[in-house]
C-alpha positions in Angstrom: 4.7 4.9 7.7 2.1 7.4 6.5 3.9 8.5 3.4 3.1 7.1 0.0 6.1 5.4 -1.6 6.9 3.9 -5.0 6.2 0.4 -4.0 7.2 -1.0 -7.4 10.7 0.5 -7.1 11.0 -0.7 -3.5 9.9 -4.2 -4.5 12.3 -4.3 -7.5 15.2 -3.2 -5.3 14.4 -5.9 -2.7 13.9 -8.6 -5.3 17.3 -7.9 -6.8 19.0 -8.7 -3.5 16.9 -11.8 -2.5 18.9 -15.0 -2.6 17.7 -17.8 -5.0 15.2 -20.2 -3.6 16.7 -23.5 -2.6 15.2 -26.5 -4.4 13.9 -24.6 -7.4 11.4 -22.5 -5.5 8.2 -24.6 -5.4 5.3 -22.5 -4.5 5.2 -18.7 -4.2 8.7 -17.2 -4.2 9.6 -14.8 -1.4 9.0 -11.3 -2.6 6.5 -12.2 -5.3 3.1 -10.7 -5.4 1.5 -14.1 -4.4 3.9 -14.3 -1.5 3.0 -10.8 -0.4 -0.7 -11.6 -0.7 -0.2 -14.6 1.6 1.7 -12.6 4.1 -1.0 -9.9 4.1 -3.7 -12.6 4.7 -1.6 -14.2 7.5 -1.5 -10.8 9.3 -5.3 -10.2 8.9 -5.0 -7.7 6.1 -6.6 -7.9 2.7 -4.5 -10.0 0.4 -6.3 -8.6 -2.6 -5.1 -5.1 -1.7 -1.4 -5.9 -2.6 -1.9 -5.3 -6.3 -4.1 -2.2 -5.8 -1.5 -0.6 -3.5 1.5 -1.5 -5.7 0.1 -0.7 -9.1 -2.8 1.8 -8.5 -1.7 3.4 -5.2 -5.0 2.8 -3.6 -5.8 1.0 -0.4 -6.6 1.5 3.2 -4.1 2.9 5.6 -4.1 -0.3 7.6 -3.3 -2.4 4.5 -0.6 0.0 3.5 1.0 -0.1 6.9 0.9 -3.9 6.9 2.5 -4.1 3.4 5.2 -1.6 4.5 5.9 -3.7 7.6 6.2 -6.9 5.4 8.6 -5.1 3.1 10.6 -3.8 6.0 11.0 -7.4 7.4 11.9 -8.6 3.9 14.6 -5.9 3.6 15.9 -6.8 7.1 16.0 -10.5 6.1 18.4 -9.7 3.3 20.4 -7.3 5.4 19.4 -4.1 3.6 17.6 -1.1 4.8 14.2 -0.5 3.3 14.8 1.7 0.3 13.3 5.1 0.7 11.9 6.4 -2.6 10.0 9.5 -3.6 7.8 9.8 -0.6 4.9 12.2 -1.2 2.7 13.4 1.6 -0.3 11.1 1.9 -3.7 12.5 1.3 -5.8 13.4 4.3 -7.3 10.1 5.5 -11.0 9.8 5.7 -12.6 9.5 9.1 -13.0 5.8 10.1 -16.8 5.9 9.8 -16.4 7.0 6.1 -14.4 3.8 5.3 -17.8 2.1 5.1 -18.9 4.2 2.2 -18.7 3.1 -1.4 -16.2 4.5 -3.9 -18.6 7.0 -5.5 -19.7 8.5 -2.1 -16.1 8.8 -1.0 -15.3 10.6 -4.2 -18.2 13.0 -3.7 -17.1 13.6 -0.1 -13.5 14.4 -1.2 -14.8 16.7 -3.9 -16.9 18.5 -1.4 -14.0 18.9 1.0 -11.7 20.1 -1.8 -14.3 22.8 -2.7 -14.6 24.0 0.9 -10.8 24.1 1.3 -10.5 26.1 -2.0 -13.0 28.7 -0.7 -15.7 27.7 -3.1 -19.2 27.0 -2.1 -19.7 23.5 -3.3 -23.2 22.2 -3.7 -24.3 18.9 -2.3 -24.6 16.1 -4.8 
């Protein structure tokens, strides 16, 4: 579950095989972004993370795992395997205590680590 996948392609593949909603589909349709947000919230994950994960490829590992589990259940519900698409190795996750940092401090930390790994002597910001 740790690999980054093309969630848009996976979602398009699953939506193509979902049966039509009975009764005109009042409310959020199964497989829609609003439906995914509701499912994420129901499982204790951030519903607002759905669009960030799908369109910007950003989100916490826990939210990504939850979304992938929801998509796997959706795929199983229509009798199809979860489509595997161009999986790229996920970036090294931040230590749990760094999840509390803001975006700019996380970026500075990643830049510092990249400099160290590249053999440069990065300066502190």
